[in-house]
C-alpha positions in Angstrom: 31.9 -68.1 16.5 32.6 -70.3 13.5 35.6 -69.4 11.3 38.2 -66.8 12.2 37.6 -65.1 15.5 38.1 -61.3 15.6 39.4 -59.5 18.7 39.9 -55.9 19.6 43.3 -54.7 20.8 41.7 -54.2 24.2 40.7 -57.9 24.3 44.2 -58.9 23.5 45.7 -56.6 26.1 43.5 -57.8 28.9 44.3 -61.4 28.1 47.4 -61.2 30.4 45.4 -60.1 33.5 45.4 -62.9 36.2 41.6 -62.7 36.5 41.1 -63.2 32.8 43.8 -65.8 32.0 41.6 -68.6 33.4 38.7 -67.9 31.0 38.7 -70.5 28.2 37.7 -69.9 24.6 35.2 -72.7 24.9 33.4 -70.8 27.7 33.3 -67.6 25.6 31.8 -69.6 22.7 29.2 -71.2 25.1 28.2 -67.8 26.4 27.7 -66.4 22.9 25.8 -69.4 21.7 23.5 -69.8 24.7 23.3 -66.7 26.8 21.1 -66.7 29.9 20.7 -63.0 29.5 21.7 -60.5 26.8 21.6 -56.7 26.6 22.5 -54.1 24.0 24.5 -51.2 25.3 23.7 -47.6 24.1 26.8 -47.8 21.9 25.5 -50.9 20.2 27.9 -53.4 22.0 26.3 -56.7 22.8 26.6 -58.2 26.4 25.6 -61.8 26.8 26.0 -63.6 30.1 25.9 -67.3 31.1 27.0 -69.3 34.1 30.0 -71.5 33.7 29.7 -74.8 35.8 33.4 -75.5 35.6 34.1 -72.1 37.1 32.1 -72.7 40.3 28.9 -71.5 38.5 30.2 -68.0 38.1 28.6 -65.8 35.5 30.8 -65.0 32.5 30.0 -61.7 30.7 31.3 -61.3 27.1 31.2 -58.0 25.3 30.9 -58.0 21.5 31.2 -55.1 19.2 28.0 -54.1 17.3 28.9 -56.5 14.5 28.1 -59.3 16.8 31.4 -61.1 16.0 34.3 -59.1 17.3 35.2 -59.9 21.0 36.0 -56.8 23.0 36.0 -58.0 26.6 35.1 -60.9 28.9 35.1 -61.3 32.7 33.3 -63.0 35.5 30.6 -60.7 36.6 30.0 -60.8 40.4 26.9 -58.6 40.0 25.1 -60.8 37.5 21.3 -61.0 38.0 19.4 -63.3 35.6 
């Protein structure tokens, strides 16, 4: 995520949700750079996951658009399985 970071409108809108406010940019960058697991959705979106030690080891899922650069969503995924 070097350089300017791109976000979808949805990403920006969800930023104000209480369960998303605590998610730090550094954590998102960490997930993208070193995912424990990654999947490609049928629509081409990329879903990397990684556990965040500072968040009690919870798994953070990030959703990127098919360009691999634009952030669409992020949340702690309670159903994460490595």
